[in-house]
VOPAGU-2260 file (C-alpha; in pm, 1 decimal, decimal comma):
REM VOPAGU-2260
SITE   aa  ch    i         X         Y         Z
SITE  MET   A    0    9331,7    9200,4   10581,5
SITE  THR   A    1    9485,5    9523,9   10458,7
SITE  SER   A    2    9299,3    9674,3   10161,9
SITE  SER   A    3    9487,6    9770,9    9846,2
SITE  THR   A    4    9416,0   10137,8    9919,6
SITE  ASP   A    5    9549,0   10115,0   10275,3
SITE  LEU   A    6    9860,9    9931,5   10160,8
SITE  ALA   A    7    9923,4   10185,8    9884,7
SITE  ALA   A    8    9905,3   10465,8   10141,9
SITE  LEU   A    9   10149,9   10285,2   10371,6
SITE  LEU   A   10   10392,5   10222,4   10085,0
SITE  CYS   A   11   10374,6   10590,4    9984,3
SITE  SER   A   12   10450,3   10687,0   10343,2
SITE  ARG   A   13   10747,4   10448,4   10345,1
SITE  LEU   A   14   10876,6   10596,9   10019,5
SITE  CYS   A   15   10850,6   10951,8   10153,7
SITE  HIS   A   16   11016,8   10854,9   10483,8
SITE  ASP   A   17   11312,1   10686,6   10313,5
SITE  LEU   A   18   11363,0   10971,3   10066,5
SITE  MET   A   19   11342,8   11247,2   10326,6
SITE  SER   A   20   11702,2   11211,1   10445,2
SITE  PRO   A   21   11888,4   11205,4   10108,9
SITE  VAL   A   22   11663,7   11469,2    9951,5
SITE  GLY   A   23   11703,1   11691,6   10258,4
SITE  ALA   A   24   12080,7   11651,0   10244,8
SITE  LEU   A   25   12072,1   11736,4    9875,4
SITE  GLY   A   26   11884,4   12058,6    9948,5
SITE  ASN   A   27   12122,1   12150,4   10230,9
SITE  GLY   A   28   12421,5   12090,9   10008,1
SITE  LEU   A   29   12281,1   12316,3    9736,0
SITE  GLU   A   30   12208,4   12593,2    9987,9
SITE  LEU   A   31   12563,1   12576,2   10124,1
SITE  LEU   A   32   12706,9   12570,5    9773,4
SITE  ALA   A   33   12517,9   12887,4    9680,1
SITE  SER   A   34   12667,5   13084,8    9972,0
SITE  GLU   A   35   13013,1   12925,7   10006,5
SITE  GLU   A   36   13316,1   13089,2    9840,9
SITE  ASP   A   37   13603,7   12886,1    9983,9
SITE  PRO   A   38   13716,7   12635,2    9715,1
SITE  GLU   A   39   13775,3   12353,5    9962,8
SITE  MET   A   40   13435,3   12398,1   10122,6
SITE  ARG   A   41   13267,6   12421,5    9782,7
SITE  GLN   A   42   13421,5   12088,3    9690,7
SITE  HIS   A   43   13290,8   11946,2   10017,9
SITE  CYS   A   44   12942,5   12073,1    9927,9
SITE  LEU   A   45   12968,4   11922,4    9579,2
SITE  ASP   A   46   13065,0   11586,4    9732,1
SITE  LEU   A   47   12762,9   11605,5    9964,1
SITE  VAL   A   48   12532,5   11688,3    9675,1
SITE  GLY   A   49   12674,7   11402,9    9469,1
SITE  ARG   A   50   12636,1   11144,9    9743,5
SITE  SER   A   51   12283,1   11260,9    9822,6
SITE  ALA   A   52   12182,0   11251,1    9456,6
SITE  GLN   A   53   12318,3   10897,0    9421,5
SITE  ALA   A   54   12136,6   10784,1    9736,8
SITE  SER   A   55   11809,5   10936,4    9615,5
SITE  ALA   A   56   11843,5   10773,2    9273,3
SITE  ALA   A   57   11920,9   10433,4    9428,1
SITE  LYS   A   58   11615,1   10448,5    9652,5
SITE  LEU   A   59   11388,7   10556,8    9365,5
SITE  ARG   A   60   11514,1   10267,7    9151,2
SITE  PHE   A   61   11444,5   10032,5    9441,4
SITE  PHE   A   62   11091,2   10165,8    9497,6
SITE  ARG   A   63   11014,8   10140,6    9125,3
SITE  LEU   A   64   11091,7    9767,2    9130,9
SITE  ALA   A   65   10975,5    9681,3    9483,4
SITE  PHE   A   66   10652,1    9883,1    9494,7
SITE  GLY   A   67   10576,6    9992,3    9137,1
SITE  SER   A   68   10421,6    9825,8    8833,1
SITE  ALA   A   69   10647,3    9946,5    8551,4
SITE  GLY   A   70   10636,5    9699,0    8265,3
SITE  GLY   A   71   10327,9    9516,5    8394,1
SITE  PHE   A   72   10291,1    9267,3    8675,7
SITE  GLU   A   73   10321,4    8959,6    8451,0
SITE  ASP   A   74   10657,2    9044,7    8290,8
SITE  ASP   A   75   10982,4    8882,4    8387,8
SITE  VAL   A   76   11255,4    9106,0    8527,1
SITE  PRO   A   77   11623,8    9059,0    8433,7
SITE  MET   A   78   11821,6    8998,0    8751,4
SITE  GLN   A   79   12092,0    9255,4    8679,3
SITE  GLU   A   80   11871,0    9546,8    8780,1
SITE  PRO   A   81   11758,5    9407,8    9120,4
SITE  HIS   A   82   12119,9    9313,8    9192,6
SITE  ASP   A   83   12246,4    9663,2    9108,5
SITE  VAL   A   84   11971,2    9828,6    9313,8
SITE  LEU   A   85   12042,2    9619,8    9624,4
SITE  ALA   A   86   12418,0    9659,7    9584,3
SITE  ALA   A   87   12376,5   10038,1    9576,2
SITE  LEU   A   88   12153,8   10039,9    9886,3
SITE  ALA   A   89   12382,6    9806,8   10080,8
SITE  ALA   A   90   12688,3   10017,4    9997,7
SITE  GLN   A   91   12545,4   10351,3   10109,1
SITE  ASP   A   92   12678,2   10348,6   10465,3
SITE  GLY   A   93   12963,2   10106,0   10403,5
SITE  LYS   A   94   12853,4    9874,5   10684,9
SITE  VAL   A   95   12658,5    9610,6   10492,5
SITE  SER   A   96   12801,1    9362,9   10242,2
SITE  LEU   A   97   12574,5    9199,2    9983,8
SITE  GLU   A   98   12612,0    8836,8    9878,4
SITE  TRP   A   99   12411,9    8757,5    9564,4
SITE  ALA   A  100   12307,6    8394,3    9513,3
SITE  VAL   A  101   12069,4    8417,6    9217,5
SITE  GLU   A  102   12167,1    8218,9    8908,5
SITE  ALA   A  103   11846,6    8271,9    8710,6
SITE  GLU   A  104   11873,2    8534,1    8437,7
SITE  SER   A  105   11521,9    8659,3    8513,4
SITE  LEU   A  106   11234,5    8607,7    8757,0
SITE  PRO   A  107   10862,9    8691,8    8750,9
SITE  LYS   A  108   10793,5    9048,9    8857,3
SITE  SER   A  109   10590,4    8934,8    9158,7
SITE  ALA   A  110   10882,6    8719,6    9277,1
SITE  VAL   A  111   11118,6    9014,6    9234,3
SITE  LYS   A  112   10889,0    9230,5    9445,8
SITE  VAL   A  113   10886,2    8969,5    9722,3
SITE  MET   A  114   11263,8    8930,0    9702,1
SITE  LEU   A  115   11329,6    9304,7    9717,7
SITE  ASN   A  116   11089,6    9364,5   10003,5
SITE  LEU   A  117   11238,3    9079,3   10204,7
SITE  ALA   A  118   11581,0    9229,8   10132,5
SITE  SER   A  119   11450,5    9566,4   10252,4
SITE  ILE   A  120   11340,6    9406,8   10579,7
SITE  GLY   A  121   11683,7    9248,2   10607,9
SITE  LEU   A  122   11857,6    9581,9   10553,1
SITE  ASP   A  123   11636,0    9742,2   10817,6
SITE  THR   A  124   11752,4    9485,0   11072,0
SITE  LEU   A  125   12122,5    9550,8   11003,9
SITE  VAL   A  126   12137,9    9882,9   11187,0
SITE  ARG   A  127   12492,4    9802,0   11306,9
SITE  GLY   A  128   12608,7    9649,9   10980,9
SITE  GLY   A  129   12652,6    9292,7   10869,1
SITE  THR   A  130   12591,2    9071,2   10569,8
SITE  LEU   A  131   12282,8    9042,0   10351,0
SITE  VAL   A  132   12253,4    8722,7   10146,0
SITE  VAL   A  133   11988,8    8716,0    9870,9
SITE  GLY   A  134   11911,1    8392,4    9691,7
SITE  ALA   A  135   11642,1    8273,0    9453,0
SITE  GLU   A  136   11580,3    7969,2    9234,4
SITE  ARG   A  137   11319,9    7927,4    8964,9
SITE  ARG   A  138   11193,7    7569,4    8955,5
SITE  ASP   A  139   10935,0    7411,9    8727,1
SITE  GLU   A  140   10644,5    7461,4    8967,8
SITE  ALA   A  141   10751,3    7747,8    9192,8
SITE  THR   A  142   11008,7    8018,5    9258,8
SITE  GLU   A  143   11189,8    7988,7    9590,9
SITE  ILE   A  144   11338,6    8296,7    9759,3
SITE  VAL   A  145   11567,1    8314,6   10061,3
SITE  VAL   A  146   11707,2    8626,3   10232,3
SITE  ARG   A  147   11949,1    8605,4   10525,2
SITE  ALA   A  148   12056,6    8907,2   10732,9
SITE  SER   A  149   12337,4    8842,5   10978,5
SITE  GLY   A  150   12506,8    9086,7   11211,1
SITE  PRO   A  151   12524,5    9211,7   11570,1
SITE  ARG   A  152   12208,3    9305,2   11763,0
SITE  LEU   A  153   11956,7    9275,3   11482,6
SITE  ALA   A  154   11661,3    9515,3   11492,9
SITE  PHE   A  155   11363,2    9296,1   11402,1
SITE  SER   A  156   11040,8    9424,8   11553,2
SITE  GLN   A  157   10739,6    9225,8   11670,0
SITE  ASP   A  158   10523,5    9430,6   11432,5
SITE  THR   A  159   10730,8    9325,2   11131,3
SITE  SER   A  160   10717,5    8964,4   11251,6
SITE  ALA   A  161   10339,4    8981,3   11281,1
SITE  ALA   A  162   10307,6    9144,4   10938,0
SITE  LEU   A  163   10502,6    8859,3   10778,0
SITE  GLU   A  164   10277,4    8611,1   10958,5
SITE  GLY   A  165    9966,3    8800,2   10850,6
SITE  THR   A  166    9853,6    8859,0   11209,6
SITE  LEU   A  167    9929,9    9230,1   11247,9
SITE  GLY   A  168    9629,2    9426,6   11371,7
SITE  GLU   A  169    9475,1    9698,0   11155,9
SITE  HIS   A  170    9572,2    9977,3   11396,0
SITE  GLU   A  171    9928,8    9846,8   11431,8
SITE  ARG   A  172   10019,7    9882,1   11064,3
SITE  SER   A  173   10272,1   10147,2   10970,1
SITE  ALA   A  174   10508,1   10257,1   10694,5
SITE  ARG   A  175   10781,4   10048,4   10855,3
SITE  THR   A  176   10577,8    9727,3   10833,9
SITE  ALA   A  177   10450,5    9798,7   10480,5
SITE  PRO   A  178   10715,6    9584,5   10301,8
SITE  ALA   A  179   10630,5    9283,5   10521,7
SITE  THR   A  180   10259,4    9339,0   10461,3
SITE  LEU   A  181   10319,9    9352,1   10085,6
SITE  VAL   A  182   10521,5    9028,6   10096,8
SITE  ARG   A  183   10243,5    8848,8   10283,3
SITE  MET   A  184    9976,7    8984,2   10047,1
SITE  LEU   A  185   10166,4    8887,1    9730,1
SITE  ALA   A  186   10233,4    8537,9    9863,7
SITE  GLU   A  187    9870,0    8480,9    9959,5
SITE  GLU   A  188    9744,8    8608,4    9623,3
SITE  GLN   A  189    9953,9    8344,1    9444,5
SITE  GLY   A  190    9881,1    8060,7    9684,3
SITE  GLY   A  191   10235,3    8070,1    9819,4
SITE  ASP   A  192   10385,6    8088,7   10163,7
SITE  VAL   A  193   10625,3    8302,0   10370,2
SITE  GLN   A  194   10838,8    8175,1   10656,9
SITE  PHE   A  195   11110,4    8321,2   10877,0
SITE  ALA   A  196   11334,4    8231,5   11168,7
SITE  LYS   A  197   11520,0    8468,7   11402,5
SITE  ALA   A  198   11832,4    8398,9   11607,0
SITE  ASP   A  199   12051,2    8636,6   11807,7
SITE  ASP   A  200   12273,1    8722,4   11512,1
SITE  ALA   A  201   12074,5    8611,2   11206,1
SITE  LEU   A  202   11733,0    8653,4   11045,8
SITE  ILE   A  203   11636,2    8407,6   10771,2
SITE  MET   A  204   11328,3    8474,4   10558,8
SITE  GLY   A  205   11192,7    8262,8   10276,9
SITE  ALA   A  206   10903,7    8258,7   10031,8
SITE  VAL   A  207   10769,5    8000,7    9788,3
SITE  LEU   A  208   10561,0    8140,1    9501,5
SITE  PRO   A  209   10390,0    7898,0    9260,0
SITE  ASN   A  210   10465,2    7980,4    8896,7
SITE  ALA   A  211   10164,6    8090,5    8696,9
């Protein structure tokens, strides 16, 4: 079992890893802008800075909801913000389309964390593009979450699979498997369950979380 301290360290490493690229591009764009005098090239630098700033902001908004505790763990989260965050992440490279199948106006914060982290795993698998479907339904006794990633040659590692199952060894854990570890931990804490199935061109993940 991963301790809270170990998981926090892995999630911090994941955050830093995912922010390194857009923040680095932002810094490069500012350096080029400071030394460039050609108007066309300056506009190119401004476009780079703008895209990098948007990517950084989108990732920070995602991490705040998926990893953070803003607003308290027991509060419900309006669904507009998770939708907007995932839409921004999916649109960054133009290769992933998001299909949103959540009718509830809000969900418990723990359910939102599970949903976003499953979506993050789905996005990681779509290295060649595809479709990410995110669905959730709040019933009387439990909240049900389903995430489906479909596309060519999905990149779903054995380590991530084991983390979702709760069988990943202590020395095999990494920043990449941290979202799956968090999903498993949140589900177990609430007496829920996580399941997944992998085919050649689709990964389906689901979670059932009893309502408090």
